[in-house]
KEGU-157169 format. One record per atom (N, C-alpha, C): residue in one letter; atom name; x, y, z. Coordinates in Angstrom, 3 decimals, decimal comma, always signed. Example, Ala and Ser with C-alpha at 12.3 -4.5 7.8 and 13.67 -1.06 7.14 Angstrom:
KEGU-157169
ATOM   residu   atome         c1         c2         c3
ATOM        A       N    +13,190     -5,690     +7,800
ATOM        A      CA    +12,300     -4,500     +7,800
ATOM        A       C    +13,200     -3,300     +7,800
ATOM        S       N    +12,850     -2,250     +7,080
ATOM        S      CA    +13,670     -1,060     +7,140
ATOM        S       C    +12,900     +0,030     +7,870
This chain:
KEGU-157169
ATOM   residu   atome         c1         c2         c3
ATOM        M       N    -93,277     +3,741    -12,296
ATOM        M      CA    -94,618     +3,210    -12,423
ATOM        M       C    -95,628     +4,089    -11,693
ATOM        I       N    -95,220     +4,713    -10,622
ATOM        I      CA    -96,140     +5,558     -9,868
ATOM        I       C    -96,596     +6,731    -10,737
ATOM        G       N    -95,663     +7,350    -11,458
ATOM        G      CA    -96,009     +8,476    -12,324
ATOM        G       C    -97,002     +8,083    -13,400
ATOM        A       N    -96,793     +6,906    -13,994
ATOM        A      CA    -97,721     +6,424    -15,024
ATOM        A       C    -99,090     +6,151    -14,418
ATOM        G       N    -99,127     +5,577    -13,238
ATOM        G      CA   -100,400     +5,299    -12,571
ATOM        G       C   -101,154     +6,569    -12,224
ATOM        I       N   -100,423     +7,568    -11,764
ATOM        I      CA   -101,051     +8,843    -11,435
ATOM        I       C   -101,596     +9,498    -12,701
ATOM        E       N   -100,795     +9,509    -13,764
ATOM        E      CA   -101,240    +10,097    -15,033
ATOM        E       C   -102,480     +9,378    -15,564
ATOM        F       N   -102,468     +8,057    -15,503
ATOM        F      CA   -103,624     +7,272    -15,947
ATOM        F       C   -104,863     +7,642    -15,129
ATOM        G       N   -104,710     +7,716    -13,822
ATOM        G      CA   -105,836     +8,058    -12,950
ATOM        G       C   -106,385     +9,447    -13,222
ATOM        I       N   -105,501    +10,399    -13,439
ATOM        I      CA   -105,932    +11,773    -13,731
ATOM        I       C   -106,698    +11,814    -15,046
ATOM        Q       N   -106,168    +11,134    -16,058
ATOM        Q      CA   -106,849    +11,134    -17,352
ATOM        Q       C   -108,206    +10,444    -17,270
ATOM        M       N   -108,283     +9,354    -16,522
ATOM        M      CA   -109,573     +8,662    -16,363
ATOM        M       C   -110,586     +9,582    -15,678
ATOM        A       N   -110,146    +10,302    -14,671
ATOM        A      CA   -111,049    +11,211    -13,965
ATOM        A       C   -111,488    +12,361    -14,865
ATOM        M       N   -110,576    +12,841    -15,692
ATOM        M      CA   -110,891    +13,983    -16,545
ATOM        M       C   -111,794    +13,624    -17,723
ATOM        N       N   -111,762    +12,365    -18,163
ATOM        N      CA   -112,577    +12,017    -19,327
ATOM        N       C   -113,768    +11,119    -18,968
ATOM        G       N   -114,154    +11,136    -17,728
ATOM        G      CA   -115,348    +10,408    -17,306
ATOM        G       C   -115,182     +8,904    -17,266
ATOM        G       N   -113,959     +8,419    -17,153
ATOM        G      CA   -113,724     +6,987    -17,051
ATOM        G       C   -113,689     +6,253    -18,386
ATOM        N       N   -113,604     +6,987    -19,483
ATOM        N      CA   -113,568     +6,373    -20,812
ATOM        N       C   -112,128     +5,994    -21,148
ATOM        I       N   -111,821     +4,711    -21,044
ATOM        I      CA   -110,448     +4,245    -21,263
ATOM        I       C   -110,001     +4,446    -22,707
ATOM        R       N   -110,951     +4,555    -23,625
ATOM        R      CA   -110,598     +4,760    -25,035
ATOM        R       C   -110,036     +6,163    -25,281
ATOM        C       N   -110,200     +7,057    -24,327
ATOM        C      CA   -109,708     +8,431    -24,478
ATOM        C       C   -108,393     +8,675    -23,745
ATOM        I       N   -107,767     +7,628    -23,258
ATOM        I      CA   -106,481     +7,764    -22,568
ATOM        I       C   -105,400     +8,109    -23,588
ATOM        D       N   -104,585     +9,084    -23,264
ATOM        D      CA   -103,423     +9,442    -24,078
ATOM        D       C   -102,273     +8,558    -23,603
ATOM        W       N   -102,116     +7,404    -24,255
ATOM        W      CA   -101,147     +6,405    -23,807
ATOM        W       C    -99,709     +6,894    -23,924
ATOM        A       N    -99,462     +7,775    -24,880
ATOM        A      CA    -98,107     +8,320    -25,017
ATOM        A       C    -97,748     +9,129    -23,765
ATOM        D       N    -98,709     +9,882    -23,265
ATOM        D      CA    -98,453    +10,673    -22,061
ATOM        D       C    -98,260     +9,767    -20,847
ATOM        V       N    -99,050     +8,719    -20,742
ATOM        V      CA    -98,901     +7,767    -19,636
ATOM        V       C    -97,526     +7,104    -19,705
ATOM        L       N    -97,117     +6,698    -20,901
ATOM        L      CA    -95,814     +6,071    -21,102
ATOM        L       C    -94,681     +7,026    -20,725
ATOM        M       N    -94,787     +8,281    -21,163
ATOM        M      CA    -93,748     +9,258    -20,846
ATOM        M       C    -93,652     +9,493    -19,340
ATOM        M       N    -94,791     +9,590    -18,663
ATOM        M      CA    -94,757     +9,791    -17,212
ATOM        M       C    -94,089     +8,604    -16,512
ATOM        G       N    -94,360     +7,412    -17,001
ATOM        G      CA    -93,721     +6,228    -16,427
ATOM        G       C    -92,218     +6,237    -16,651
ATOM        A       N    -91,808     +6,570    -17,877
ATOM        A      CA    -90,378     +6,590    -18,204
ATOM        A       C    -89,650     +7,686    -17,441
ATOM        V       N    -90,241     +8,863    -17,387
ATOM        V      CA    -89,615     +9,974    -16,670
ATOM        V       C    -89,510     +9,646    -15,186
ATOM        G       N    -90,575     +9,091    -14,629
ATOM        G      CA    -90,567     +8,742    -13,211
ATOM        G       C    -89,538     +7,683    -12,865
ATOM        A       N    -89,215     +6,830    -13,835
ATOM        A      CA    -88,256     +5,756    -13,583
ATOM        A       C    -86,814     +6,273    -13,506
ATOM        V       N    -86,520     +7,357    -14,213
ATOM        V      CA    -85,133     +7,810    -14,287
ATOM        V       C    -84,879     +9,185    -13,689
ATOM        A       N    -85,914     +9,949    -13,427
ATOM        A      CA    -85,730    +11,322    -12,988
ATOM        A       C    -86,102    +11,483    -11,515
ATOM        P       N    -85,486    +12,452    -10,863
ATOM        P      CA    -85,878    +12,724     -9,482
ATOM        P       C    -87,306    +13,260     -9,435
ATOM        S       N    -88,009    +12,938     -8,396
ATOM        S      CA    -89,405    +13,361     -8,312
ATOM        S       C    -89,515    +14,858     -8,079
ATOM        A       N    -90,585    +15,418     -8,571
ATOM        A      CA    -90,829    +16,840     -8,374
ATOM        A       C    -91,050    +17,138     -6,892
ATOM        L       N    -91,706    +16,223     -6,199
ATOM        L      CA    -91,955    +16,430     -4,776
ATOM        L       C    -90,643    +16,469     -3,996
ATOM        G       N    -89,727    +15,561     -4,310
ATOM        G      CA    -88,418    +15,572     -3,662
ATOM        G       C    -87,650    +16,837     -3,978
ATOM        S       N    -87,790    +17,304     -5,209
ATOM        S      CA    -87,116    +18,523     -5,631
ATOM        S       C    -87,668    +19,732     -4,888
ATOM        V       N    -88,982    +19,770     -4,701
ATOM        V      CA    -89,588    +20,867     -3,945
ATOM        V       C    -89,066    +20,862     -2,511
ATOM        G       N    -88,952    +19,687     -1,921
ATOM        G      CA    -88,441    +19,581     -0,557
ATOM        G       C    -87,017    +20,093     -0,440
ATOM        K       N    -86,161    +19,715     -1,384
ATOM        K      CA    -84,769    +20,173     -1,359
ATOM        K       C    -84,680    +21,681     -1,563
ATOM        T       N    -85,491    +22,186     -2,490
ATOM        T      CA    -85,483    +23,621     -2,768
ATOM        T       C    -85,944    +24,412     -1,550
ATOM        Y       N    -87,001    +23,945     -0,912
ATOM        Y      CA    -87,510    +24,634     +0,278
ATOM        Y       C    -86,480    +24,615     +1,408
ATOM        K       N    -85,827    +23,478     +1,587
ATOM        K      CA    -84,815    +23,353     +2,646
ATOM        K       C    -83,659    +24,321     +2,396
ATOM        S       N    -83,203    +24,414     +1,152
ATOM        S      CA    -82,116    +25,343     +0,831
ATOM        S       C    -82,572    +26,789     +0,988
ATOM        Y       N    -83,809    +27,064     +0,617
ATOM        Y      CA    -84,346    +28,421     +0,772
ATOM        Y       C    -84,368    +28,840     +2,249
ATOM        K       N    -84,866    +27,944     +3,095
ATOM        K      CA    -84,921    +28,251     +4,529
ATOM        K       C    -83,515    +28,397     +5,117
ATOM        A       N    -82,589    +27,543     +4,700
ATOM        A      CA    -81,209    +27,635     +5,193
ATOM        A       C    -80,581    +28,951     +4,764
ATOM        K       N    -80,838    +29,360     +3,521
ATOM        K      CA    -80,290    +30,625     +3,035
ATOM        K       C    -80,863    +31,797     +3,828
ATOM        Q       N    -82,142    +31,744     +4,148
ATOM        Q      CA    -82,751    +32,793     +4,974
ATOM        Q       C    -82,095    +32,859     +6,351
ATOM        S       N    -81,868    +31,716     +6,933
ATOM        S      CA    -81,241    +31,665     +8,261
ATOM        S       C    -79,824    +32,226     +8,218
ATOM        L       N    -79,088    +31,857     +7,197
ATOM        L      CA    -77,723    +32,379     +7,055
ATOM        L       C    -77,739    +33,878     +6,815
ATOM        G       N    -78,716    +34,340     +6,027
ATOM        G      CA    -78,843    +35,776     +5,774
ATOM        G       C    -79,131    +36,557     +7,048
ATOM        A       N    -79,884    +35,949     +7,952
ATOM        A      CA    -80,182    +36,601     +9,228
ATOM        A       C    -78,939    +36,689    +10,107
ATOM        Q       N    -77,984    +35,786     +9,916
ATOM        Q      CA    -76,741    +35,802    +10,700
ATOM        Q       C    -75,739    +36,830    +10,159
ATOM        W       N    -75,895    +37,221     +8,917
ATOM        W      CA    -74,943    +38,111     +8,256
ATOM        W       C    -74,686    +39,409     +9,035
ATOM        P       N    -75,724    +40,131     +9,485
ATOM        P      CA    -75,455    +41,392    +10,200
ATOM        P       C    -74,674    +41,196    +11,507
ATOM        R       N    -74,764    +40,014    +12,089
ATOM        R      CA    -74,074    +39,764    +13,362
ATOM        R       C    -72,650    +39,238    +13,168
ATOM        A       N    -72,276    +38,975    +11,931
ATOM        A      CA    -70,919    +38,473    +11,659
ATOM        A       C    -69,918    +39,612    +11,882
ATOM        R       N    -69,002    +39,400    +12,804
ATOM        R      CA    -68,098    +40,482    +13,192
ATOM        R       C    -66,789    +40,482    +12,412
ATOM        T       N    -66,438    +39,348    +11,838
ATOM        T      CA    -65,153    +39,282    +11,143
ATOM        T       C    -65,362    +39,008     +9,661
ATOM        A       N    -64,357    +39,397     +8,903
ATOM        A      CA    -64,406    +39,146     +7,458
ATOM        A       C    -64,414    +37,647     +7,179
ATOM        N       N    -63,706    +36,880     +8,006
ATOM        N      CA    -63,658    +35,436     +7,833
ATOM        N       C    -65,062    +34,829     +7,985
ATOM        R       N    -65,768    +35,264     +9,015
ATOM        R      CA    -67,124    +34,736     +9,255
ATOM        R       C    -68,070    +35,142     +8,124
ATOM        R       N    -67,950    +36,384     +7,660
ATOM        R      CA    -68,784    +36,827     +6,540
ATOM        R       C    -68,467    +36,034     +5,277
ATOM        G       N    -67,208    +35,723     +5,096
ATOM        G      CA    -66,823    +34,913     +3,937
ATOM        G       C    -67,435    +33,527     +3,988
ATOM        K       N    -67,416    +32,917     +5,162
ATOM        K      CA    -68,015    +31,589     +5,320
ATOM        K       C    -69,528    +31,639     +5,086
ATOM        L       N    -70,183    +32,642     +5,667
ATOM        L      CA    -71,631    +32,776     +5,474
ATOM        L       C    -71,960    +33,023     +4,002
ATOM        G       N    -71,188    +33,876     +3,366
ATOM        G      CA    -71,409    +34,163     +1,945
ATOM        G       C    -71,252    +32,924     +1,081
ATOM        G       N    -70,240    +32,127     +1,387
ATOM        G      CA    -70,027    +30,893     +0,632
ATOM        G       C    -71,163    +29,901     +0,813
ATOM        R       N    -71,641    +29,770     +2,035
ATOM        R      CA    -72,750    +28,853     +2,306
ATOM        R       C    -74,034    +29,338     +1,637
ATOM        M       N    -74,270    +30,649     +1,679
ATOM        M      CA    -75,455    +31,196     +1,025
ATOM        M       C    -75,375    +30,980     -0,488
ATOM        A       N    -74,200    +31,149     -1,056
ATOM        A      CA    -74,017    +30,940     -2,500
ATOM        A       C    -74,272    +29,477     -2,873
ATOM        R       N    -73,840    +28,543     -2,027
ATOM        R      CA    -74,089    +27,123     -2,308
ATOM        R       C    -75,581    +26,811     -2,284
ATOM        H       N    -76,299    +27,399     -1,332
ATOM        H      CA    -77,747    +27,168     -1,277
ATOM        H       C    -78,446    +27,782     -2,487
ATOM        T       N    -78,007    +28,951     -2,907
ATOM        T      CA    -78,571    +29,573     -4,113
ATOM        T       C    -78,320    +28,682     -5,322
ATOM        S       N    -77,120    +28,131     -5,408
ATOM        S      CA    -76,776    +27,241     -6,505
ATOM        S       C    -77,638    +25,972     -6,498
ATOM        R       N    -77,886    +25,416     -5,320
ATOM        R      CA    -78,738    +24,233     -5,215
ATOM        R       C    -80,157    +24,528     -5,676
ATOM        I       N    -80,675    +25,687     -5,284
ATOM        I      CA    -82,030    +26,073     -5,703
ATOM        I       C    -82,099    +26,192     -7,223
ATOM        K       N    -81,130    +26,890     -7,807
ATOM        K      CA    -81,099    +27,045     -9,270
ATOM        K       C    -80,968    +25,693     -9,962
ATOM        N       N    -80,151    +24,802     -9,403
ATOM        N      CA    -79,952    +23,491     -9,990
ATOM        N       C    -81,246    +22,669     -9,978
ATOM        E       N    -81,968    +22,679     -8,866
ATOM        E      CA    -83,229    +21,928     -8,775
ATOM        E       C    -84,242    +22,449     -9,784
ATOM        I       N    -84,319    +23,768     -9,925
ATOM        I      CA    -85,245    +24,358    -10,897
ATOM        I       C    -84,839    +23,971    -12,311
ATOM        A       N    -83,546    +24,009    -12,603
ATOM        A      CA    -83,065    +23,643    -13,940
ATOM        A       C    -83,341    +22,178    -14,247
ATOM        V       N    -83,125    +21,299    -13,278
ATOM        V      CA    -83,366    +19,864    -13,490
ATOM        V       C    -84,836    +19,605    -13,781
ATOM        Q       N    -85,724    +20,189    -12,986
ATOM        Q      CA    -87,156    +19,978    -13,211
ATOM        Q       C    -87,603    +20,575    -14,543
ATOM        G       N    -87,040    +21,707    -14,923
ATOM        G      CA    -87,351    +22,299    -16,225
ATOM        G       C    -86,883    +21,420    -17,371
ATOM        A       N    -85,691    +20,856    -17,232
ATOM        A      CA    -85,166    +19,964    -18,268
ATOM        A       C    -85,993    +18,691    -18,377
ATOM        I       N    -86,444    +18,169    -17,250
ATOM        I      CA    -87,289    +16,976    -17,263
ATOM        I       C    -88,596    +17,272    -17,987
ATOM        A       N    -89,205    +18,408    -17,665
ATOM        A      CA    -90,464    +18,778    -18,312
ATOM        A       C    -90,264    +18,972    -19,820
ATOM        A       N    -89,178    +19,633    -20,206
ATOM        A      CA    -88,904    +19,845    -21,626
ATOM        A       C    -88,643    +18,522    -22,337
ATOM        G       N    -87,880    +17,637    -21,696
ATOM        G      CA    -87,618    +16,321    -22,288
ATOM        G       C    -88,877    +15,500    -22,446
ATOM        K       N    -89,733    +15,557    -21,451
ATOM        K      CA    -91,005    +14,832    -21,525
ATOM        K       C    -91,840    +15,362    -22,679
ATOM        Y       N    -91,916    +16,673    -22,807
ATOM        Y      CA    -92,699    +17,273    -23,875
ATOM        Y       C    -92,134    +16,884    -25,246
ATOM        A       N    -90,812    +16,976    -25,394
ATOM        A      CA    -90,183    +16,646    -26,677
ATOM        A       C    -90,381    +15,178    -27,036
ATOM        A       N    -90,212    +14,299    -26,055
ATOM        A      CA    -90,388    +12,869    -26,320
ATOM        A       C    -91,840    +12,556    -26,664
ATOM        K       N    -92,763    +13,191    -25,983
ATOM        K      CA    -94,180    +12,962    -26,259
ATOM        K       C    -94,520    +13,429    -27,671
ATOM        Q       N    -93,981    +14,563    -28,067
ATOM        Q      CA    -94,236    +15,064    -29,420
ATOM        Q       C    -93,654    +14,120    -30,470
ATOM        A       N    -92,539    +13,489    -30,147
ATOM        A      CA    -91,900    +12,585    -31,100
ATOM        A       C    -92,680    +11,290    -31,285
ATOM        I       N    -93,341    +10,802    -30,231
ATOM        I      CA    -94,036     +9,515    -30,361
ATOM        I       C    -95,544     +9,636    -30,462
ATOM        D       N    -96,085    +10,812    -30,176
ATOM        D      CA    -97,534    +10,998    -30,178
ATOM        D       C    -97,993    +11,376    -31,580
ATOM        Y       N    -98,741    +10,522    -32,188
ATOM        Y      CA    -99,276    +10,811    -33,507
ATOM        Y       C   -100,778    +10,587    -33,491
ATOM        P       N   -101,520    +11,399    -34,242
ATOM        P      CA   -102,980    +11,274    -34,223
ATOM        P       C   -103,450    +10,027    -34,971
ATOM        N       N   -104,659     +9,609    -34,645
ATOM        N      CA   -105,280     +8,511    -35,396
ATOM        N       C   -105,471     +8,958    -36,839
ATOM        E       N   -105,760     +8,016    -37,726
ATOM        E      CA   -105,932     +8,364    -39,125
ATOM        E       C   -107,062     +9,366    -39,325
ATOM        G       N   -108,042     +9,351    -38,438
ATOM        G      CA   -109,158    +10,285    -38,525
ATOM        G       C   -108,822    +11,669    -38,000
ATOM        G       N   -107,600    +11,881    -37,555
ATOM        G      CA   -107,197    +13,195    -37,092
ATOM        G       C   -107,271    +13,365    -35,589
ATOM        G       N   -107,422    +12,302    -34,826
ATOM        G      CA   -107,473    +12,416    -33,388
ATOM        G       C   -108,277    +11,264    -32,814
ATOM        C       N   -108,714    +11,421    -31,612
ATOM        C      CA   -109,501    +10,377    -30,942
ATOM        C       C   -110,852    +10,257    -31,631
ATOM        D       N   -111,228     +9,048    -31,972
ATOM        D      CA   -112,500     +8,811    -32,649
ATOM        D       C   -113,675     +8,757    -31,684
ATOM        Y       N   -113,406     +8,822    -30,399
ATOM        Y      CA   -114,445     +8,701    -29,407
ATOM        Y       C   -114,810    +10,044    -28,805
ATOM        E       N   -115,981    +10,119    -28,268
ATOM        E      CA   -116,433    +11,343    -27,623
ATOM        E       C   -115,761    +11,463    -26,258
ATOM        C       N   -114,774    +12,311    -26,170
ATOM        C      CA   -114,032    +12,485    -24,933
ATOM        C       C   -114,250    +13,894    -24,413
ATOM        R       N   -114,206    +14,028    -23,106
ATOM        R      CA   -114,341    +15,362    -22,505
ATOM        R       C   -113,105    +16,172    -22,727
């Protein structure tokens, strides 16, 4: 519901408060996506945390004296890289799914679009 509310608010601000110009399909999609998908803000936080951890591990690499320690550091760095890639892939898939679903349900009015003067 938060995603739908934010989308509604943004659209109202962008079109001068004209409720007749709201793209309800987009509001609906934001609500549905927000209900089932991880938030982009949470994803950014996880990605940043993994990025910083990978940097810290990379700084330890030159001081690793044994092959065993380098192996452990390498494995941990690889896991953080994988987490970063996974978060990016998830957010990309969410955006693509939202776009595809919106295209499937969004149809123009009989007049070819919004009949009202919208910004």
